[in-house]
C-alpha positions in Angstrom: 61.2 107.9 107.6 62.5 105.3 105.2 65.5 103.3 106.4 68.3 102.5 104.1 71.1 99.9 104.3 74.2 102.1 104.3 76.5 99.1 103.7 74.7 98.2 100.5 74.4 101.9 99.6 78.2 102.2 100.0 78.9 99.2 97.8 76.5 100.4 95.1 77.1 104.1 95.0 80.4 105.0 96.6 83.1 102.3 96.5 81.3 100.4 93.7 82.9 97.2 95.1 80.7 94.2 95.7 83.3 92.6 97.9 86.0 94.0 100.2 89.0 95.5 98.5 91.2 93.5 100.8 89.5 90.1 100.5 92.3 88.7 98.3 95.0 89.8 100.7 93.3 88.4 103.7 92.7 85.1 101.9 96.3 84.9 100.7 97.6 85.5 104.2 94.9 83.7 106.3 97.4 81.1 107.7 99.9 83.8 108.8 97.1 85.9 110.3 95.8 83.0 112.3 99.3 82.2 113.5 99.9 85.7 114.7 96.4 86.3 116.2 95.0 83.0 117.5 95.2 82.7 121.3 96.9 86.1 121.7 96.1 88.8 124.1 94.9 92.0 122.4 94.5 95.6 123.7 92.5 98.0 121.5 92.5 101.7 122.5 89.7 103.8 120.9 87.8 100.6 120.1 84.3 102.2 120.3 84.9 104.3 117.2 84.1 103.3 113.6 87.5 102.1 112.7 88.3 100.5 116.1 85.1 98.5 116.0 85.8 97.3 112.5 89.3 96.3 113.5 87.9 94.3 116.4 85.4 92.5 114.1 88.2 91.7 111.7 90.6 90.4 114.3 88.0 88.3 116.2 87.6 86.1 113.1 91.1 84.7 114.0 90.1 83.9 117.7 92.4 85.7 120.1 92.5 84.5 123.7 91.9 87.9 125.3 90.4 91.2 124.2 90.4 94.4 126.3 88.9 97.5 124.8 89.5 101.1 126.0 87.5 104.1 125.0 86.3 107.4 126.6 82.9 106.8 125.0 81.1 104.7 127.6 77.9 104.4 125.5 80.0 103.4 122.5 81.6 100.6 124.4 78.1 99.4 125.5 76.9 99.3 122.0 80.0 97.5 120.8 79.4 94.7 123.3 75.7 94.5 122.5 76.5 94.4 118.8 79.1 91.6 119.2 76.9 89.5 121.5 73.9 90.0 119.3 75.7 88.8 116.1 75.1 85.2 115.1 78.2 83.0 115.1 80.4 85.9 116.4 83.5 84.6 118.2 84.1 86.5 121.5 86.9 85.4 123.8 86.0 84.3 127.3 88.3 87.0 128.6 86.6 90.1 127.0 86.4 93.3 128.9 85.7 97.0 128.0 86.9 99.9 130.1 85.6 103.5 129.8 88.8 105.4 130.4 91.3 107.7 128.8 94.6 106.0 127.7 96.4 109.0 129.0 95.2 108.6 132.6 97.0 106.9 135.5 94.3 104.3 135.8 95.1 103.1 132.3 98.7 102.6 133.3 97.6 100.5 136.3 95.5 98.4 134.1 98.2 97.9 131.4 100.8 96.9 134.0 98.6 94.6 136.0 96.6 93.0 133.2 99.5 92.7 130.6 101.4 91.6 128.8 99.5 92.1 125.5 101.0 90.7 122.4 99.0 93.0 120.1 98.3 96.7 121.0 96.3 98.9 118.6 95.6 102.6 119.1 92.7 104.3 117.4 92.3 107.1 119.8 92.7 110.3 117.8 91.4 113.8 116.9 90.6 113.0 113.2 88.5 115.9 111.9 89.8 118.9 110.1 87.0 120.9 111.8 88.8 120.3 115.1 91.3 123.0 114.0 89.9 126.3 115.2 92.2 128.1 117.6 95.1 127.6 120.0 92.9 125.6 122.5 91.7 123.1 119.9 95.2 122.7 118.5 96.7 122.0 121.9 94.0 119.4 122.6 94.7 117.8 119.2 98.4 117.6 119.7 97.9 116.3 123.3 95.8 113.4 122.0 97.5 112.6 118.7 101.2 113.2 119.7 101.9 113.5 123.4 99.7 110.7 124.6 100.9 108.5 121.8 104.5 109.0 123.0 103.5 108.3 126.6 102.0 105.1 125.4 105.2 104.1 123.6 107.2 104.7 126.7 104.8 102.4 128.6 105.2 99.8 125.9 109.0 99.9 126.3 108.4 98.2 129.7 106.2 95.5 128.2 107.0 95.2 124.6 104.2 93.8 122.3 104.7 91.6 119.3 102.8 94.1 117.2 101.9 97.8 117.8 99.6 99.7 115.5 98.7 103.4 115.6 96.3 104.7 113.1 97.2 107.6 110.8 95.5 109.4 107.9 96.0 110.3 104.2 96.1 113.9 105.4 99.5 113.2 106.9 100.9 113.2 103.3 102.0 116.7 102.5 99.7 118.1 105.2 97.8 121.4 104.7 95.9 121.3 107.9 97.0 121.0 111.5 95.1 117.7 112.0 97.2 116.2 109.2 100.4 117.7 110.6 99.6 116.3 114.0 99.3 112.8 112.5 102.5 113.3 110.4 104.3 114.2 113.6 102.7 111.2 115.3 104.2 109.0 112.5 107.6 110.6 113.2 107.1 109.9 117.0 106.1 106.2 116.7 108.7 105.5 114.0 111.5 106.8 116.3 110.6 103.7 118.5 110.5 101.2 115.6 113.8 99.6 116.4 112.5 98.8 119.9 109.5 96.7 118.8 107.4 96.2 115.6 105.4 99.4 114.9 103.2 100.0 111.9 100.5 102.5 110.8 98.1 103.0 107.9 96.9 106.0 105.9 93.6 105.4 104.2 90.6 107.1 102.5 87.4 108.5 104.0 85.4 105.8 105.7 82.0 105.8 104.3 79.4 106.9 107.0 81.9 106.7 109.8 81.0 108.5 113.1 81.1 112.2 112.7 81.6 112.1 108.9 79.8 114.3 106.5 77.8 111.4 105.1 76.8 110.2 108.6 75.8 113.8 109.2 73.6 113.6 106.1 71.7 110.7 107.7 71.3 112.7 110.9 69.9 115.7 109.1 67.4 113.7 107.1 66.2 111.9 110.3 65.8 115.2 112.0 64.1 116.9 109.1 66.9 119.4 108.7 68.5 120.7 105.5 71.8 119.5 104.1 74.9 121.5 103.2 77.7 120.0 101.2 80.9 121.1 99.4 80.4 121.1 95.6 84.0 120.9 94.7 85.5 118.2 97.0 86.0 114.6 96.0 87.6 111.9 98.0 88.7 108.2 98.0 86.4 106.0 100.1 86.6 102.7 101.8 83.8 100.9 103.6 83.6 100.5 107.3 84.6 96.8 107.0 87.6 97.7 104.8 88.8 100.3 107.3 89.3 97.6 110.0 90.8 95.1 107.6 93.5 97.4 106.4 94.4 98.2 110.0 94.5 94.5 110.9 96.7 93.6 107.9 99.1 96.5 108.7 99.2 95.7 112.4 99.9 92.0 112.0 101.7 91.6 108.7 103.6 94.8 108.5 107.3 95.2 109.0 108.4 97.7 111.6 108.1 101.3 110.3 105.7 100.3 107.5 102.9 102.7 106.5 100.1 100.9 104.7 97.7 102.5 102.2 95.0 101.2 99.8 95.8 100.9 96.1 93.1 103.1 94.6 93.1 104.9 91.2 92.2 108.5 90.7 89.2 107.5 88.8 87.8 105.9 92.0 87.4 109.3 93.8 83.9 110.4 94.3 82.4 113.9 94.7 80.5 114.5 97.9 77.9 116.3 95.8 77.2 113.2 93.8 76.9 111.0 96.9 74.5 113.5 98.4 72.3 113.4 95.3 72.2 109.6 95.4 71.5 109.4 99.1 68.6 111.8 99.0 67.1 109.9 96.1 67.4 106.7 98.1 65.1 108.4 100.6 62.6 109.0 97.8 63.1 112.7 97.9 63.8 115.3 95.3 66.6 117.8 95.8 65.9 121.5 95.7 69.1 123.5 95.4 69.3 126.6 97.5 71.7 129.5 97.4 72.3 129.9 101.2 72.0 128.0 104.5 69.2 130.4 105.5 67.2 129.7 102.3 67.6 125.9 102.9 66.3 126.2 106.5 63.4 128.4 105.6 62.3 126.3 102.7 62.2 123.1 104.8 60.1 124.9 107.5 57.5 126.2 105.0 57.2 123.5 102.4 54.2 121.1 102.5 55.8 118.8 99.9 57.2 115.8 101.8 59.4 114.7 98.9 61.1 118.0 98.5 64.5 118.3 100.2 66.6 121.5 100.3 70.3 121.3 99.8 72.9 124.1 99.9 76.1 123.4 97.9 79.0 125.6 98.5 82.6 126.1 97.2 85.1 125.1 99.9 86.6 128.1 101.7 87.5 126.7 105.1 91.0 126.3 106.5 93.0 123.2 105.9 91.0 121.7 103.1 92.7 119.8 100.3 90.9 119.6 96.9 92.8 116.4 96.1 93.8 113.3 98.0 97.1 111.5 98.2 98.6 108.7 100.3 102.3 109.3 99.7 104.7 111.9 98.4 107.6 111.8 95.9 110.0 111.5 98.8 108.5 108.3 100.1 109.9 104.8 99.4 107.0 102.8 98.0 106.5 99.0 97.6 103.5 98.0 95.5 104.3 94.3 95.1 104.0 92.9 98.6 100.2 92.8 98.6 97.5 92.6 95.9 95.5 95.8 96.9 97.8 97.4 99.5 100.8 99.6 99.0 103.5 100.0 101.6 105.6 103.0 102.5 108.8 102.2 104.4 110.3 105.4 105.8 112.7 104.8 108.6 112.4 107.9 110.8 115.5 110.2 110.6 114.6 111.4 114.1 115.9 109.7 117.2 113.9 109.2 120.4 116.2 112.0 121.9 115.1 114.3 119.0 111.5 113.5 119.5 111.8 114.2 123.2 113.1 117.7 122.4 110.3 118.4 120.0 107.6 117.3 122.5 109.4 119.4 125.2 109.5 122.4 122.9 105.8 122.1 122.1 104.8 121.6 125.8 106.9 124.6 126.8 105.1 126.8 124.2 101.7 125.7 125.5 102.8 126.8 129.0 103.4 130.4 127.8 100.6 132.7 128.7 100.3 134.5 125.4 101.1 131.9 122.7 98.9 132.0 119.6 97.8 129.6 116.9 100.5 131.0 114.5 103.2 130.1 117.0 102.2 126.5 116.9 102.0 126.5 113.1 105.6 127.9 113.0 106.8 125.1 115.3 105.1 122.5 113.2 106.7 124.0 110.0 110.0 123.7 111.8 109.6 120.0 112.5 107.7 119.1 109.3 109.2 120.7 106.1 106.4 119.4 103.9 103.7 121.1 106.1 102.1 124.0 104.2 99.2 125.3 106.2 96.2 126.5 104.3 94.6 129.3 106.3 91.4 131.1 105.2 90.2 132.4 108.6 87.1 130.2 108.3 86.2 127.0 110.2 83.8 124.2 109.4 82.1 125.1 112.7 80.7 128.1 110.8 78.8 125.9 108.5 75.8 123.7 109.0 
């Protein structure tokens, strides 16, 4: 099977940028970044994921004194270390350690208290996929990770306040139509309630090209396993590269003012249809698309064809719950600053919810989860109560019902 360079493919066919979108902003602020990062102790939670790894690579260029990385993915942490130590001229602090653990567990609290303080803490641990929304169990797990554990982390940070705290968000938190987006919007409300206690920032950004678990990364897996591809025909999205995803988080984390929400300045014309990327990707593998009318037809065609360059693809109109046909980083209610950075916009929305109010919201959600017969609709009703802009799009179908 032919190998392709997904980084070059991204630049050529998806972002159409030969250099990073944030190169100018990093260059304009390199002295300030160095001042705030060099010789500092850094804790990265969820550092084995695509964005967490990219954040680590971006921040290591400014030579921190210590780097501790937490993730539940033990294999991912192993690969992170191998990648860093195998890269020529890669700076790695002498005090570099990875720990396979959950940041909600008691052992993490022990580590944080004994090994701290950390001047910079960045949290990338999250349920990030719309497909994670299925039923009441998946929703409870999502809120546990995205909201409850984030709040517990903030309470821990109150005891050892960092100079900078960053917690990743998503563009889907703006006028959310899915529960994942609503959970991240609620997460924003939670962390901003603490923004007077120490500097707290977040970032909403576009799809990360070929990130772990993404549709495009799934395309690579399907091709490598000689399996057909299915793809929405009517969805287009903004994209950033893997490198850019870490850079925007670094800039937000270190240069942001408390309660800032960063987003990339991208024009509507820069959105790309998944269908177009799929065509280009399959062509890159020297294959020719055969469009099928169903998943079954696509699977059958691949099993019987003798033509090695023929590749079956099933395009479908989106009909699953929580999908937005357009993408937005902010709403009309948001206070926007477009002048602070060259290619970054900043939302500054001081939370109108106090820590006391947040405590009541979390308590109400936890109480609902303890009820024996609660249903998905009960949680949606509570989220609607807390988040007036949440408008759930329910079709009764999940992405788990598709290839």
